[in-house]
N, C-alpha and C positions, 0 to 999 in steps of 0.2 A: 307822154305820158311824164308826169313827174321823175325824176329821180330821186333813187334812196340815199338819205345822208349817210343812215347806218345799218347793217345788217348784221345781227348777232347769231351765229350759228349751236343748234344746239349741241351739244356733249354729253351724250346719251351712252355714256361708257360698259355702265352695269347692265344696259337695256342690250347691248351689242353681247357682251360677256354671257348675258343669258339665253340670246336667243343660239349663239354658237353652239356653246355648251350642250343645248336640250337639244341642238340638232347632230351631232355627235352622239348623243345618246340615244337619239329616234334611230339613227342608222345603224350603229350596233347593237341595239335590243333586233330589228328589222332581220338582221344576218344572223343573227344567237336564233332567231324563231326560226328561220328557214331550216338551217341545221337541225335544232330540234325535232321539226316536224317530218325533217329527210329519213330521220335515222330510224332505224326499225329495233323494235324492242319487246316481250312478251312481259306477262306478271308484274312482279312489284318494281319491276326497272322502269317499266312504261309507266306506273301510277306516277314514281316519282320525275320520271320526265314529263308530263304533262300536269304535275304540279309546276316545276321548274318553268316549263313554260307559259303557264297562266302567269308567274309572277313577272316574266320576264315581258308579257304581255300588256303588266301593269304600268310595269317602267316606260313601257313605251307608249302610253296612251297618256302618263302623267308629262312625261318628255315633248309629247308633241302637244299636249295644250299649253304648255311653257311658250313652246317655239312660237308657236300661233300667236299668245297674247304678248310677247316680247316684238314680236315682228309687226302686230297692230300699233304697239308704244310708240316704236322707231317711227312707222310712218305717220301717226296722230303728231308726231311732234314737229312741227317746222321752225323754219327759223324766224326771229322777230325783226322786223321791217320799221327802221324809222323815217317818217317824212317831214317837210316842213309842217305839215299841219293834221297828220295824225300817225297813231301808230297801228300795225297790222301784225298782230298774234295769230295762232291756229283759233283763235277763238272768234276772229276776225277782227274789223277796222274800227279805233275808236277816234273822232277827232279830241284832238285836246281840248277845246274849249266844251265840249262834252265830256270829260271826265272830270267826276264827282271827287273821288280821292285818289291817289297812288300812296301806297306805303308798304312796308315789309315789315314779317313778321314772323316770330317761331311760331311753328308747327309741329307737335310730337303727341306720342301717345303718353298715354298713365301706364306708368310699370303694376303689373298686377301683385307682385311684392310689397313694393312702399306706395302705397297710391300719391302719396305726395311729391312723388319726383318724377319726373317724362323721360322717356327715353325715345330713339330716333329720333331728336331734333333735326327739323329742316327749315331752313329761310325760304318764307314763299315772300312773292311780290304779288301783293293783289291791286288789279286796276278796276276801280269802280267806277261805271260810267252812271250818269244821270238818270238814265230810265233803267238802271237794276242791272245792268248786264255785269259780269266779271270777268276778268280775264285773271287767271291764276299762273306766275310762274314760279317754278321751284329752282331754287340754287344747284340741284344736283343736275339739271339740263341747262340754266344758261348763267353768265355773270351777272345776276340780278340787279346788283351796287353800279355798275356802269349804264345797264338800262335807264334806270331809275333817274341816274345823275345825267344822261343826256336827253331825255325825256324830258325832265323839269327844266334844264336849260333851252331846248327847240319850244317848250309851251310857253316859258316867260319872255323867249324873243332874245335870248342871251345863246345863241350858237354860234360857236367857233367854225371860224373857215379854216378845213383841213385842204 
């Protein structure tokens, strides 16, 4: 098998923080629910206890879905590997001679308050193949400048020996 020339590991620290933070909230909510249902009460105290239990349950559900999707995002993002003739991302492999364009573009959302400005700007590396497939890599997860420079040098045959 061919040896990888460069491997870029993802740096998804925000997803890790979201996963572990929401997992802690799930565990604390579960313990709180256990003690809320274990305690016996009557009358108004019972109604208040059930209302608090309902709110804690909603927090548990929201935190559990956050943990699930953060974990899914962490597992979906895989290392980017550069070979002599191709690049492999989580979207599959792309031969250098089948890449139509590779460029970095700023991606952001329009502000609701001031529509002329954008917020949450993130630079994205787009690798477009001749068959229309796109590989999109975010600077939040990868060093996209390094990936683009190494990929261009390998595609043009100017690879340096390391």
